[in-house]
C-alpha positions in Angstrom: -27.3 -15.2 -2.6 -23.7 -13.9 -2.0 -20.8 -15.8 -3.3 -19.1 -18.1 -0.8 -15.5 -17.7 0.0 -13.3 -20.8 -0.5 -11.3 -21.3 2.7 -9.3 -24.3 1.5 -5.5 -23.9 1.9 -3.9 -22.9 -1.4 -0.7 -21.4 -2.5 -1.2 -18.2 -4.5 1.7 -17.0 -6.7 1.6 -14.8 -9.7 1.9 -16.8 -12.9 1.8 -20.1 -11.1 -0.7 -22.9 -11.1 -2.9 -23.2 -8.1 -2.1 -26.3 -6.0 -3.5 -27.7 -2.8 -1.3 -27.5 0.3 -1.6 -30.2 2.9 -2.0 -28.3 6.2 -2.4 -30.0 9.6 -3.0 -27.7 12.5 -3.9 -28.7 16.0 -6.3 -26.4 17.8 -3.7 -25.8 20.4 -1.3 -24.4 17.7 -3.8 -21.7 16.5 -3.7 -18.2 17.8 -5.8 -15.1 17.5 -4.1 -11.8 16.6 -5.9 -8.5 16.8 -6.2 -6.4 13.7 -4.0 -3.7 15.2 -1.2 -6.2 16.0 -1.5 -7.7 12.5 -1.2 -4.2 10.9 1.8 -3.4 13.1 3.5 -6.7 12.1 2.8 -6.0 8.4 4.3 -2.5 8.8 7.4 -3.9 10.5 7.8 -6.5 7.7 7.6 -3.7 5.1 10.2 -1.7 7.0 12.5 -4.7 7.2 12.2 -5.5 3.5 13.0 -1.9 2.7 16.1 -2.0 4.9 17.3 -5.2 3.3 16.7 -3.6 -0.1 18.7 -0.6 0.8 21.6 -2.9 1.9 21.5 -4.8 -1.3 21.5 -1.5 -3.3 24.5 -0.2 -1.3 26.4 -3.4 -1.9 25.8 -3.2 -5.6 26.9 0.4 -5.7 30.0 -0.3 -3.8 30.8 -3.3 -6.0 30.4 -1.3 -9.2 33.9 -0.3 -10.5 32.5 2.8 -12.2 33.6 4.2 -15.5 37.3 3.9 -14.8 40.1 6.4 -14.7 40.2 6.9 -18.4 36.6 8.1 -18.6 36.2 11.7 -19.7 35.4 14.3 -17.0 33.6 17.5 -17.9 33.2 20.8 -16.0 29.8 22.4 -15.7 30.7 25.0 -18.3 31.8 22.3 -20.8 28.5 20.4 -20.3 26.4 23.6 -20.6 28.2 24.5 -23.8 27.8 20.9 -25.2 24.1 20.9 -24.4 23.6 24.4 -25.8 22.5 26.0 -22.5 24.2 28.9 -20.7 25.1 29.0 -17.0 
């Protein structure tokens, strides 16, 4: 006999306890979505999350003051010499 799948509503989070969610859905509130449309929606969600992530990264980069004006600056030759490699 194959194992049965538990269809009770639960909230799944990594490292969290399982707990029951109280869900009330009228039949008129339920919709059917094709697999292709579901896959397209998931792809769009991934794209939007990446876009937001890039925006957050840009904001962090722009907000970083950097090493400051008194930080040492080296030429390629100076770095190559310090690392023991030749240009």
